[in-house]
Every structure is written in structure tokens, then in C-alpha cells.
C-alpha positions in Angstrom: -73.5 -21.1 -200.2 -70.9 -21.2 -197.2 -68.2 -19.0 -197.0 -65.7 -21.7 -197.9 -67.7 -22.5 -201.1 -67.9 -18.8 -202.1 -64.1 -18.7 -201.7 -63.6 -21.6 -204.0 -66.0 -20.3 -206.5 -64.5 -16.7 -206.7 -60.9 -17.1 -205.8 -61.5 -14.5 -202.8 -59.8 -15.8 -199.7 -61.9 -16.8 -196.7 -60.1 -14.2 -194.7 -61.1 -11.5 -197.1 -64.7 -12.5 -197.0 -64.7 -12.4 -193.3 -63.0 -8.8 -193.5 -65.9 -7.8 -195.6 -68.3 -9.1 -193.1 -66.4 -7.5 -190.2 -66.6 -4.0 -191.9 -70.3 -4.3 -193.0 -69.5 -4.4 -196.7 -70.9 -7.9 -197.3 -72.7 -9.5 -194.3 -74.8 -12.5 -195.3 -77.6 -13.6 -193.0 -76.7 -16.5 -190.6 -78.6 -19.8 -191.0 -81.0 -20.5 -188.3 -79.8 -24.1 -188.1 -76.1 -24.0 -188.2 -75.2 -20.5 -187.4 -73.0 -20.1 -190.5 -73.1 -17.3 -192.9 -75.2 -18.3 -196.0 -74.5 -16.4 -199.1 -77.4 -16.0 -201.5 -77.6 -15.1 -205.1 -78.2 -11.5 -204.0 -74.9 -11.7 -202.0 -72.9 -13.0 -204.9 -74.2 -10.2 -206.9 -73.0 -7.7 -204.2 -69.5 -9.4 -204.2 -69.3 -9.1 -207.8 -69.8 -5.5 -207.7 -67.3 -5.0 -204.9 -64.6 -6.9 -207.1 -65.4 -4.6 -210.0 -64.7 -1.7 -207.9 -61.5 -3.3 -206.4 -60.3 -3.8 -210.0 -60.7 -0.3 -210.5 -58.4 0.5 -207.4 -61.4 2.0 -205.4 -60.7 1.5 -201.5 -62.8 -0.5 -199.5 -64.1 2.7 -197.4 -65.1 4.4 -200.7 -66.9 1.2 -202.0 -68.9 0.9 -198.7 -69.9 4.6 -199.0 -71.0 4.1 -202.6 -72.9 0.9 -202.0 -74.7 1.9 -198.9 -75.9 5.3 -200.0 -79.6 6.0 -200.6 -79.4 6.8 -204.3 -77.1 3.6 -205.0 -78.4 1.8 -208.2 -76.8 -1.6 -209.3 -77.3 -1.3 -212.9 -76.1 2.4 -212.9 -73.0 1.2 -211.0 -72.3 -1.5 -213.5 -72.5 0.8 -216.5 -70.2 3.2 -214.8 -67.6 0.3 -213.9 -67.8 -0.9 -217.5 -67.1 2.5 -219.0 -64.3 3.0 -216.5 -62.8 -0.4 -217.4 -63.0 0.5 -221.0 -61.1 3.6 -220.5 -58.5 1.8 -218.3 -58.1 -0.8 -221.1 -57.6 1.7 -223.8 -55.1 3.6 -221.6 -53.2 0.2 -220.8 -53.1 -0.7 -224.6 -51.4 2.7 -225.4 -49.0 2.1 -222.5 -48.1 -1.3 -223.7 -47.4 0.2 -227.1 -45.1 2.8 -225.5 -43.2 0.2 -223.5 -42.8 -2.1 -226.5 -41.5 0.8 -228.6 -39.0 1.7 -225.6 -37.8 -1.9 -225.5 -37.2 -1.9 -229.3 -35.6 1.5 -228.8 -33.3 0.1 -226.1 -32.3 -2.8 -228.4 -31.5 -0.3 -231.1 -34.3 -1.2 -233.4 -36.4 1.9 -233.2 -35.7 5.4 -232.7 -38.3 7.0 -230.3 -39.1 10.7 -230.2 -39.6 12.6 -227.1 -43.4 12.6 -227.5 -43.4 8.8 -228.2 -41.7 8.2 -224.8 -44.6 9.5 -222.9 -47.8 8.2 -224.9 -50.4 6.9 -222.3 -49.2 8.9 -219.3 -52.4 11.0 -218.7 -52.6 13.2 -215.6 -55.2 15.6 -216.8 -58.0 13.4 -215.8 -59.1 13.6 -212.2 -60.6 10.5 -210.8 -61.1 12.3 -207.4 -63.7 14.8 -208.5 -66.1 14.0 -205.9 -63.6 14.5 -203.1 -62.8 17.9 -204.8 -66.3 19.0 -205.0 -66.7 18.2 -201.1 -63.5 19.9 -200.2 -63.7 23.1 -202.6 -67.3 23.4 -203.9 -68.8 22.9 -207.3 -67.8 26.3 -208.7 -64.1 25.8 -208.3 -64.2 22.3 -209.7 -66.4 23.2 -212.6 -63.9 25.9 -213.4 -61.0 23.6 -213.3 -62.8 21.1 -215.5 -63.7 23.6 -218.1 -60.0 24.8 -218.3 -58.8 21.0 -218.3 -61.2 20.2 -221.2 -59.5 22.8 -223.4 -55.9 21.4 -222.5 -53.7 21.3 -225.5 -50.8 19.0 -226.1 -48.4 21.7 -225.4 -50.1 22.2 -221.9 -49.8 18.6 -221.3 -46.3 18.5 -222.1 -45.6 21.5 -219.8 -47.3 19.8 -217.1 -45.2 16.6 -217.5 -42.0 18.6 -217.8 -42.6 20.2 -214.4 -43.4 16.6 -212.9 -40.0 15.4 -214.6 -38.1 18.6 -213.2 -39.4 17.8 -209.7 -38.7 14.1 -210.0 -35.1 14.9 -210.9 -34.6 16.9 -207.6 -36.7 14.8 -205.2 -33.6 13.8 -203.3 -33.2 17.4 -202.0 -34.8 18.9 -199.0 -38.2 20.1 -199.9 -37.5 23.7 -198.4 -34.3 24.1 -200.6 -34.3 27.0 -203.1 -34.3 24.6 -206.1 -37.1 22.6 -204.8 -39.0 25.7 -204.0 -38.4 27.2 -207.3 -39.7 24.0 -209.0 -42.7 23.8 -206.9 -43.7 27.3 -207.6 -43.8 26.5 -211.3 -46.4 23.9 -210.3 -48.3 26.3 -208.3 -48.2 28.8 -211.1 -49.3 26.1 -213.7 -52.4 25.2 -211.7 -53.5 28.5 -211.2 -52.9 29.3 -214.9 -54.6 26.3 -216.3 -57.1 24.8 -213.8 -58.2 27.1 -211.0 -57.6 29.9 -208.6 -55.6 28.2 -205.9 -54.9 29.9 -202.5 -51.9 28.9 -200.7 -54.1 27.0 -198.3 -55.8 25.0 -201.0 -52.4 24.4 -202.7 -51.2 22.8 -199.4 -54.5 20.8 -199.0 -54.0 19.3 -202.6 -50.4 18.3 -201.6 -51.6 16.5 -198.5 -53.9 14.6 -200.6 -50.9 13.3 -202.8 -49.7 11.3 -199.9 -53.1 10.6 -198.0 -54.7 9.2 -201.1 -52.9 6.1 -202.5 -54.4 6.6 -206.0 -52.7 10.2 -206.1 -49.5 8.8 -205.0 -49.5 5.9 -207.4 -50.1 8.2 -210.3 -47.5 11.0 -209.4 -44.9 8.2 -208.5 -44.9 7.0 -212.0 -42.5 9.9 -212.7 -40.3 8.6 -209.8 -40.7 6.9 -206.6 -41.1 9.3 -203.7 -42.2 12.0 -206.0 -45.7 12.4 -204.2 -44.2 12.7 -200.8 -41.4 15.3 -202.0 -44.1 17.4 -203.8 -46.4 17.3 -200.8 -43.7 18.6 -198.4 -42.5 21.2 -200.8 -46.1 22.5 -201.2 -46.4 22.7 -197.5 -43.3 24.7 -197.2 -44.4 26.8 -200.0 -47.6 27.7 -198.1 -46.0 28.3 -194.9 -43.6 30.9 -196.5 -46.4 32.7 -197.8 -48.7 33.0 -195.0 
């Protein structure tokens, strides 16, 4: 199939397909007769897998790293994608229920409890574990996972409360006394419930909040700009303690 035919079949624009070709993510062979890129059945399978990853918010750079690795296995990747999509679906269903309750509450037809308001917001799962292992080593990540697995609802609520407190003051200067007092609660919480963070590791985590769009998206659910505010406050926190 030619690129235009693939675009019509899949809904992916010709421009996007050309971009995938340019970055080496999907580069079909050229026809000897015409010189055009010709997509084989194998190329279409590869494109399907790319689109599954995109549906799960994987950046193109990460997709290329996964799919070009020596131990890449298509079936294994499909099974992983299926499990991730099921988990995502379940979370979306919970959040839809929460938002429907919120709408009813706004109309005066339902009385929401504080707990009801935050069903479906789960920040205990870390989708960036591979990066964390590369940065800080297996031992620290295993320790954090072990602690996270034992997280109680009370601990989850404590974590969310810290996020909400930080979100409420995100218009202040990150170096202000109030901002630094709140970010210290975050530092203490991580050290108590997840792992032992040096101030340097804490600063590095804060940088990931803005460098990785997935972190930013999750944190900013508590308030737009919160990830940036936390990152800057964490940087100041570390500098004051070096």
C-alpha cells in the first residue's frame, strides 16, 4: 500500500506517516519501480503497535526505544498494552462515575462525601519505573515499590491533601516560607512512605515533573501549573539544604 492509502485506511495523516519515516520509527522499503514507500502487512502491524503505544500516551522517543530493542517481542508488547488499556479503562470508568456524582451534587440531587470527590484519582502507581531504575538503581525502586504496595487509604488521602495544599498556594513564590513549608511536607512524606531521598534526588524528581509531560499531566490534575510550582519549590528546598 502507498502512504496515501495507509492514511485513508488508518486515519493517520500522511504528514504523520512521513514523520515516523523521518525519525526511523516506521520506514517502509521503497519500490524499485516507482521509488515510493510501499507498506507491507508487516509495516501495518508495526503501525498498529505504534498507535497502541500512542493511545497509552507513550512519547515517540520511548516507543522507538522499546520497538528497536534487541529483546523486543511483538506478542509480549501486545499483551502488555492490553493490560494497560484495561487498567486505563477501569480508571476512566471510576472517574466517570465520580464526575457524574459531582454533576448531580452541583444540581443539588446528590450529597457527595469528601472521599467521593476523589475516587479515581490514583497517584500511587508509577508508570515511569524504568526511568527511575536507570536514575536511582534497583534497590531504591524496589524499596519504594514495597512501601507503595502497603499504602493505606489514609496514606493516599495524606498524599492527596499535600497536593491540594500545594495547589492552593501555587500562585506564590516557590521560595516563600509558606511554599517551602508545604514542599517540606512532600519531602517528608516521600521519605516516610516510599524511599530515602537525598535532597539531590528530591530535586531530580522535581525536574522530572516538568521534563516529562506524563508527570506534568498527572500532577496538574490538582491544579494547572502545579507541577512547575512543585518543581521550582523542590529546587529551592534542595539548594537551601546543601
